[in-house]
C-alpha positions, 0 to 999 in steps of 0.5 A: 494512516491513509494520508501517509500511505497515499503520500508515499505511494504518490511519490513512487508511481508514474500515474498517481491519479490511478492510485486507489486504496480500499480498506477492510477493517476487522477486529484487530486487523485492517486490510488495505488493497492498493490498486494502481496502473499496470506499469506502476505495480513494479515500482510499488513492489520493488526489487525482491519486494523490498519497497513494499516491505519497507512501506509495510514496516512504516505503516505498521509502526504508525498504527495504533496499539495492537492493530495490524495493517496488511497491505496487498498490491492488486495487479490490474487486468492487462 
């Protein structure tokens, strides 16, 4: 799942070396924090959040069984 998510995000951003994923696993839910360059936040979220919503659908479709994956884009401090 992590490799798929990184490949998707690298295709979207302008500074792929600034991408960082942090996973926090729970019993049935995995939280993934996405950190990137300030100018790439808009590219990941997309217009009205459509891009991040589509990424969430893809990632949850590839998850195992009843596991839920929650993606959060963390905006860097300016």
